[in-house]
TORPA-4810 file (N, C-alpha, C, O; in nm, 3 decimals):
<nodes>
NODE_1_8.913_24.026_25.132_9.006_24.125_25.117_8.941_24.266_25.121_9.000_24.364_25.168_M
NODE_2_8.817_24.271_25.068_8.750_24.402_25.064_8.706_24.439_25.220_8.688_24.558_25.245_R
NODE_3_8.691_24.359_25.307_8.649_24.388_25.451_8.779_24.437_25.507_8.773_24.535_25.582_S
NODE_4_8.900_24.380_25.481_9.025_24.421_25.550_9.064_24.559_25.509_9.126_24.633_25.586_V
NODE_5_9.026_24.597_25.379_9.064_24.721_25.334_8.976_24.826_25.400_9.017_24.934_25.441_V
NODE_6_8.850_24.783_25.406_8.737_24.864_25.476_8.775_24.903_25.628_8.773_25.014_25.681_F
NODE_7_8.809_24.782_25.680_8.844_24.804_25.835_8.980_24.875_25.849_9.002_24.938_25.952_K
NODE_8_9.064_24.869_25.760_9.187_24.952_25.761_9.162_25.098_25.734_9.225_25.187_25.792_F
NODE_9_9.069_25.122_25.644_9.023_25.255_25.617_8.953_25.329_25.735_8.980_25.445_25.765_S
NODE_10_8.859_25.250_25.800_8.792_25.303_25.923_8.892_25.332_26.025_8.884_25.438_26.086_V
NODE_11_8.984_25.249_26.051_9.077_25.257_26.159_9.157_25.389_26.130_9.173_25.478_26.214_L
NODE_12_9.205_25.391_25.998_9.296_25.516_25.966_9.213_25.640_25.989_9.260_25.738_26.048_T
NODE_13_9.093_25.634_25.943_9.015_25.759_25.951_8.996_25.804_26.097_9.012_25.921_26.132_G
NODE_14_8.962_25.705_26.178_8.949_25.732_26.327_9.070_25.778_26.384_9.066_25.880_26.453_M
NODE_15_9.188_25.713_26.366_9.313_25.752_26.416_9.366_25.904_26.384_9.425_25.978_26.463_L
NODE_16_9.331_25.931_26.255_9.373_26.060_26.211_9.265_26.159_26.232_9.298_26.276_26.252_L
NODE_17_9.143_26.127_26.229_9.021_26.211_26.222_8.972_26.253_26.353_8.947_26.372_26.373_G
NODE_18_8.959_26.169_26.440_8.896_26.193_26.572_8.980_26.288_26.663_8.925_26.373_26.733_L
NODE_19_9.120_26.271_26.661_9.187_26.393_26.739_9.166_26.518_26.683_9.145_26.619_26.750_P
NODE_20_9.171_26.513_26.544_9.157_26.657_26.483_9.021_26.714_26.524_9.011_26.831_26.562_M
NODE_21_8.916_26.631_26.517_8.783_26.664_26.563_8.779_26.723_26.693_8.718_26.828_26.714_L
NODE_22_8.839_26.664_26.778_8.855_26.702_26.917_8.925_26.853_26.925_8.887_26.940_27.004_G
NODE_23_9.017_26.864_26.844_9.088_27.000_26.829_9.002_27.112_26.791_9.010_27.222_26.845_V
NODE_24_8.916_27.079_26.693_8.842_27.178_26.625_8.715_27.209_26.714_8.666_27.322_26.715_V
NODE_25_8.660_27.093_26.799_8.543_27.110_26.882_8.591_27.191_27.018_8.515_27.267_27.079_L
NODE_26_8.721_27.167_27.056_8.786_27.258_27.160_8.807_27.399_27.122_8.818_27.485_27.210_A
NODE_27_8.813_27.429_26.991_8.828_27.567_26.965_8.978_27.598_26.944_9.008_27.717_26.938_G
NODE_28_9.071_27.508_26.932_9.212_27.539_26.921_9.245_27.538_26.771_9.181_27.466_26.695_Y
NODE_29_9.343_27.615_26.729_9.395_27.598_26.589_9.472_27.463_26.563_9.557_27.410_26.636_P
NODE_30_9.422_27.420_26.442_9.479_27.282_26.409_9.635_27.291_26.375_9.705_27.191_26.388_I
NODE_31_9.683_27.403_26.334_9.810_27.420_26.286_9.902_27.385_26.396_10.003_27.325_26.359_T
NODE_32_9.892_27.407_26.516_9.961_27.384_26.630_10.003_27.223_26.634_10.114_27.179_26.663_R
NODE_33_9.887_27.151_26.599_9.902_27.007_26.608_9.955_26.936_26.498_9.977_26.815_26.501_Y
NODE_34_9.978_27.017_26.392_10.036_26.947_26.257_10.168_26.989_26.237_10.224_26.955_26.132_L
NODE_35_10.235_27.064_26.327_10.371_27.099_26.303_10.478_26.981_26.324_10.466_26.909_26.423_E
NODE_36_10.570_26.962_26.242_10.667_26.854_26.276_10.804_26.917_26.259_10.835_26.994_26.168_F
NODE_37_10.885_26.871_26.363_10.863_26.790_26.469_10.787_26.858_26.573_10.800_26.979_26.587_P
NODE_38_10.694_26.777_26.662_10.619_26.846_26.746_10.703_26.898_26.861_10.797_26.838_26.912_P
NODE_39_10.658_27.017_26.895_10.721_27.088_26.996_10.622_27.134_27.126_10.501_27.156_27.116_E
NODE_40_10.690_27.142_27.233_10.585_27.165_27.344_10.582_27.320_27.394_10.559_27.354_27.510_T
NODE_41_10.608_27.404_27.292_10.614_27.549_27.316_10.462_27.602_27.373_10.455_27.705_27.439_R
NODE_42_10.352_27.527_27.342_10.228_27.574_27.388_10.189_27.534_27.512_10.090_27.585_27.565_Y
NODE_43_10.261_27.439_27.572_10.210_27.372_27.697_10.289_27.453_27.807_10.404_27.493_27.794_V
NODE_44_10.197_27.472_27.935_10.265_27.529_28.035_10.302_27.412_28.133_10.216_27.342_28.187_C
NODE_45_10.426_27.396_28.151_10.482_27.276_28.226_10.465_27.318_28.383_10.477_27.430_28.433_H
NODE_46_10.435_27.195_28.444_10.411_27.208_28.591_10.555_27.239_28.667_10.661_27.203_28.616_A
NODE_47_10.550_27.298_28.774_10.681_27.345_28.845_10.718_27.212_28.903_10.635_27.122_28.915_P
NODE_48_10.852_27.200_28.943_10.909_27.104_29.019_10.852_27.084_29.165_10.838_27.173_29.249_F
NODE_49_10.822_26.957_29.178_10.753_26.932_29.332_10.831_26.838_29.400_10.844_26.725_29.355_S
NODE_50_10.890_26.877_29.517_10.964_26.804_29.599_10.895_26.673_29.665_10.958_26.572_29.697_W
NODE_51_10.760_26.691_29.680_10.680_26.603_29.729_10.654_26.493_29.625_10.662_26.376_29.662_V
NODE_52_10.627_26.518_29.515_10.616_26.418_29.387_10.758_26.345_29.372_10.769_26.223_29.365_A
NODE_53_10.861_26.429_29.368_10.994_26.353_29.349_11.033_26.253_29.461_11.083_26.143_29.437_F
NODE_54_11.004_26.303_29.595_11.034_26.209_29.683_10.939_26.086_29.699_10.985_25.979_29.739_T
NODE_55_10.804_26.100_29.669_10.731_25.999_29.653_10.765_25.891_29.536_10.747_25.770_29.549_A
NODE_56_10.811_25.949_29.432_10.850_25.855_29.314_10.978_25.806_29.354_11.000_25.689_29.322_Y
NODE_57_11.071_25.867_29.416_11.209_25.804_29.459_11.169_25.691_29.568_11.217_25.579_29.555_A
NODE_58_11.100_25.714_29.653_11.073_25.615_29.765_11.014_25.506_29.716_11.042_25.399_29.768_L
NODE_59_10.914_25.510_29.598_10.849_25.398_29.536_10.950_25.304_29.469_10.953_25.181_29.483_F
NODE_60_11.044_25.389_29.385_11.133_25.309_29.299_11.236_25.232_29.403_11.270_25.115_29.383_I
NODE_61_11.279_25.304_29.510_11.358_25.233_29.604_11.299_25.121_29.674_11.367_25.026_29.714_V
NODE_62_11.165_25.132_29.688_11.083_25.014_29.763_11.081_24.896_29.668_11.085_24.780_29.710_A
NODE_63_11.075_24.928_29.542_11.067_24.818_29.436_11.196_24.746_29.400_11.205_24.624_29.383_V
NODE_64_11.293_24.832_29.391_11.427_24.785_29.347_11.518_24.744_29.460_11.609_24.667_29.429_V
NODE_65_11.508_24.781_29.581_11.597_24.759_29.688_11.577_24.596_29.715_11.684_24.536_29.727_F
NODE_66_11.469_24.523_29.724_11.460_24.390_29.748_11.526_24.305_29.632_11.583_24.199_29.658_P
NODE_67_11.517_24.353_29.510_11.581_24.283_29.400_11.736_24.277_29.415_11.804_24.178_29.392_L
NODE_68_11.782_24.401_29.458_11.926_24.406_29.484_11.976_24.321_29.590_12.078_24.255_29.574_I
NODE_69_11.907_24.321_29.701_11.940_24.239_29.816_11.936_24.088_29.781_12.017_24.006_29.825_V
NODE_70_11.834_24.060_29.696_11.828_23.915_29.658_11.937_23.877_29.564_11.987_23.764_29.569_K
NODE_71_11.975_23.966_29.480_12.094_23.940_29.387_12.214_23.935_29.471_12.297_23.846_29.450_T
NODE_72_12.232_24.022_29.566_12.355_23.993_29.646_12.366_23.881_29.731_12.475_23.825_29.746_I
NODE_73_12.255_23.838_29.793_12.253_23.737_29.870_12.243_23.581_29.807_12.266_23.474_29.865_L
NODE_74_12.204_23.604_29.679_12.203_23.469_29.593_12.345_23.403_29.599_12.445_23.461_29.554_C
NODE_75_12.349_23.298_29.646_12.472_23.209_29.644_12.488_23.117_29.546_12.599_23.066_29.529_T
NODE_76_12.379_23.081_29.468_12.379_22.990_29.354_12.465_23.042_29.237_12.441_23.149_29.181_R
NODE_77_12.565_22.962_29.204_12.651_23.007_29.084_12.594_22.964_28.942_12.572_22.846_28.915_Q
NODE_78_12.574_23.056_28.862_12.521_23.033_28.718_12.631_23.002_28.645_12.725_23.080_28.644_I
NODE_79_12.635_22.876_28.570_12.731_22.834_28.474_12.719_22.872_28.339_12.624_22.825_28.276_K
NODE_80_12.797_22.949_28.283_12.781_23.003_28.150_12.882_22.923_28.069_13.002_22.911_28.095_I
NODE_81_12.812_22.866_27.962_12.906_22.789_27.855_12.988_22.892_27.784_12.934_22.986_27.726_R
NODE_82_13.123_22.876_27.786_13.204_22.971_27.710_13.198_22.933_27.549_13.212_22.814_27.518_P
NODE_83_13.181_23.013_27.466_13.173_22.991_27.330_13.288_23.062_27.265_13.333_23.169_27.308_S
NODE_84_13.340_22.988_27.143_13.453_23.035_27.089_13.428_23.174_27.030_13.327_23.200_26.966_P
NODE_85_13.533_23.268_27.057_13.524_23.412_27.010_13.512_23.416_26.876_13.584_23.344_26.807_P
NODE_86_13.418_23.502_26.820_13.397_23.548_26.680_13.465_23.676_26.641_13.500_23.756_26.728_H
NODE_87_13.484_23.697_26.521_13.527_23.832_26.483_13.411_23.925_26.486_13.293_23.891_26.481_T
NODE_88_13.463_24.062_26.495_13.359_24.168_26.516_13.310_24.195_26.358_13.391_24.215_26.267_F
NODE_89_13.178_24.193_26.342_13.142_24.190_26.185_13.141_24.332_26.143_13.146_24.423_26.226_P
NODE_90_13.133_24.354_26.003_13.145_24.477_25.933_13.046_24.572_25.975_13.068_24.693_25.987_W
NODE_91_12.926_24.510_26.000_12.819_24.621_26.038_12.829_24.685_26.185_12.772_24.790_26.213_W
NODE_92_12.902_24.616_26.269_12.940_24.670_26.387_13.040_24.785_26.371_13.023_24.881_26.446_G
NODE_93_13.140_24.788_26.287_13.215_24.897_26.248_13.146_25.000_26.186_13.174_25.115_26.220_W
NODE_94_13.054_24.981_26.094_12.962_25.059_26.037_12.873_25.141_26.137_12.849_25.261_26.124_L
NODE_95_12.831_25.070_26.227_12.750_25.132_26.344_12.836_25.214_26.431_12.785_25.315_26.479_G
NODE_96_12.956_25.186_26.459_13.054_25.271_26.543_13.066_25.396_26.461_13.036_25.502_26.516_I
NODE_97_13.107_25.398_26.331_13.128_25.505_26.255_13.030_25.594_26.250_13.050_25.712_26.279_I
NODE_98_12.895_25.543_26.207_12.782_25.625_26.193_12.729_25.696_26.328_12.675_25.807_26.336_T
NODE_99_12.756_25.609_26.425_12.740_25.657_26.575_12.804_25.777_26.603_12.745_25.878_26.641_G
NODE_100_12.943_25.767_26.583_13.030_25.886_26.609_12.990_25.994_26.524_12.975_26.104_26.577_A
NODE_101_12.966_25.983_26.388_12.934_26.090_26.309_12.793_26.159_26.368_12.782_26.279_26.393_V
NODE_102_12.698_26.069_26.383_12.560_26.112_26.425_12.580_26.186_26.577_12.525_26.293_26.604_S
NODE_103_12.662_26.117_26.667_12.681_26.188_26.788_12.739_26.331_26.777_12.697_26.422_26.849_W
NODE_104_12.825_26.346_26.694_12.889_26.475_26.662_12.805_26.580_26.606_12.808_26.698_26.641_T
NODE_105_12.727_26.526_26.514_12.625_26.616_26.456_12.506_26.657_26.557_12.448_26.766_26.550_L
NODE_106_12.481_26.569_26.638_12.371_26.592_26.738_12.396_26.686_26.854_12.314_26.765_26.901_A
NODE_107_12.531_26.664_26.899_12.581_26.763_27.006_12.663_26.886_26.973_12.701_26.963_27.062_W
NODE_108_12.688_26.902_26.856_12.760_27.015_26.802_12.653_27.117_26.747_12.546_27.071_26.707_T
NODE_109_12.678_27.252_26.743_12.566_27.328_26.689_12.626_27.407_26.570_12.660_27.526_26.570_R
NODE_110_12.632_27.307_26.459_12.680_27.373_26.330_12.572_27.441_26.271_12.461_27.386_26.269_F
NODE_111_12.591_27.563_26.220_12.492_27.648_26.172_12.429_27.587_26.033_12.316_27.615_25.994_S
NODE_112_12.510_27.510_25.969_12.445_27.453_25.839_12.373_27.328_25.859_12.310_27.274_25.768_W
NODE_113_12.383_27.275_25.992_12.301_27.165_26.029_12.189_27.192_26.111_12.125_27.099_26.161_F
NODE_114_12.163_27.302_26.129_12.054_27.351_26.241_11.920_27.306_26.197_11.844_27.272_26.287_A
NODE_115_11.877_27.300_26.074_11.748_27.256_26.027_11.726_27.093_26.070_11.621_27.044_26.110_P
NODE_116_11.836_27.033_26.053_11.827_26.886_26.074_11.860_26.853_26.229_11.870_26.734_26.260_Y
NODE_117_11.874_26.938_26.313_11.915_26.907_26.451_11.803_26.837_26.519_11.835_26.748_26.598_Q
NODE_118_11.689_26.862_26.503_11.586_26.778_26.575_11.553_26.625_26.537_11.484_26.549_26.605_P
NODE_119_11.613_26.596_26.419_11.603_26.476_26.363_11.736_26.365_26.376_11.759_26.270_26.301_H
NODE_120_11.798_26.400_26.470_11.919_26.310_26.492_11.900_26.200_26.587_11.995_26.129_26.618_T
NODE_121_11.790_26.182_26.631_11.786_26.063_26.714_11.782_25.932_26.643_11.839_25.833_26.689_F
NODE_122_11.710_25.930_26.521_11.696_25.802_26.456_11.837_25.749_26.402_11.859_25.629_26.414_T
NODE_123_11.934_25.832_26.343_12.061_25.783_26.301_12.139_25.722_26.435_12.207_25.620_26.428_P
NODE_124_12.122_25.792_26.545_12.194_25.745_26.669_12.143_25.613_26.721_12.218_25.523_26.760_L
NODE_125_12.004_25.607_26.719_11.947_25.475_26.758_11.975_25.343_26.667_11.992_25.229_26.710_W
NODE_126_11.976_25.385_26.534_12.003_25.285_26.431_12.146_25.235_26.458_12.170_25.114_26.462_L
NODE_127_12.244_25.336_26.479_12.373_25.304_26.494_12.385_25.201_26.619_12.441_25.092_26.608_S
NODE_128_12.330_25.246_26.729_12.330_25.164_26.854_12.280_25.019_26.832_12.341_24.924_26.881_Y
NODE_129_12.166_25.003_26.756_12.118_24.879_26.726_12.234_24.804_26.634_12.255_24.685_26.658_I
NODE_130_12.296_24.859_26.549_12.394_24.782_26.459_12.500_24.733_26.556_12.544_24.619_26.543_L
NODE_131_12.546_24.818_26.657_12.668_24.788_26.741_12.617_24.681_26.826_12.684_24.579_26.836_V
NODE_132_12.506_24.691_26.889_12.468_24.580_26.990_12.445_24.456_26.914_12.489_24.350_26.958_I
NODE_133_12.380_24.460_26.804_12.381_24.327_26.731_12.513_24.275_26.699_12.535_24.154_26.711_N
NODE_134_12.600_24.355_26.661_12.731_24.310_26.621_12.800_24.245_26.741_12.859_24.137_26.733_A
NODE_135_12.788_24.314_26.845_12.844_24.259_26.982_12.783_24.107_27.012_12.853_24.013_27.051_L
NODE_136_12.656_24.100_26.991_12.590_23.994_27.022_12.647_23.874_26.907_12.674_23.758_26.938_C
NODE_137_12.656_23.923_26.792_12.718_23.810_26.691_12.866_23.781_26.742_12.901_23.664_26.758_H
NODE_138_12.941_23.871_26.766_13.076_23.836_26.808_13.079_23.729_26.922_13.149_23.627_26.923_R
NODE_139_12.991_23.769_27.019_12.986_23.678_27.131_12.928_23.542_27.112_12.989_23.445_27.157_R
NODE_140_12.813_23.526_27.048_12.759_23.392_27.028_12.765_23.344_26.889_12.725_23.231_26.864_T
NODE_141_12.813_23.423_26.793_12.819_23.359_26.657_12.691_23.374_26.573_12.688_23.329_26.458_G
NODE_142_12.588_23.435_26.626_12.471_23.449_26.544_12.404_23.605_26.594_12.437_23.666_26.695_R
NODE_143_12.316_23.641_26.509_12.246_23.778_26.539_12.120_23.728_26.627_12.078_23.613_26.643_C
NODE_144_12.072_23.861_26.681_11.965_23.839_26.771_11.839_23.796_26.690_11.733_23.772_26.748_M
</nodes>
């Protein structure tokens, strides 16, 4: 047990300490790296590159196109066993309601909500998880 605590302490010290040591050795102020939520106002973003965009787009098309062709040309039928429909569970409705409220708060700029605006991702994501889990439960009768 003692060695586990020691290893965890060393790992925690390295994960938190070494990046800060790098910032200090580079001569940058530490306060920029300790702000929450992290913002990229200190970073000079690269300009848009048509060459890079075209290269990435061609790569994606080259990878995805054969998969699409294979899917279209596949003649084998997949048999899916129909299961009896189940009711939509209560947590699905909770997810829909919290998702709608979170979406409204995330995309409207209420002055009273401005300090919390950067933190709206988590409630949206949790609402999404609840709804998808409820849809799976409705379809199969069990959760993921």
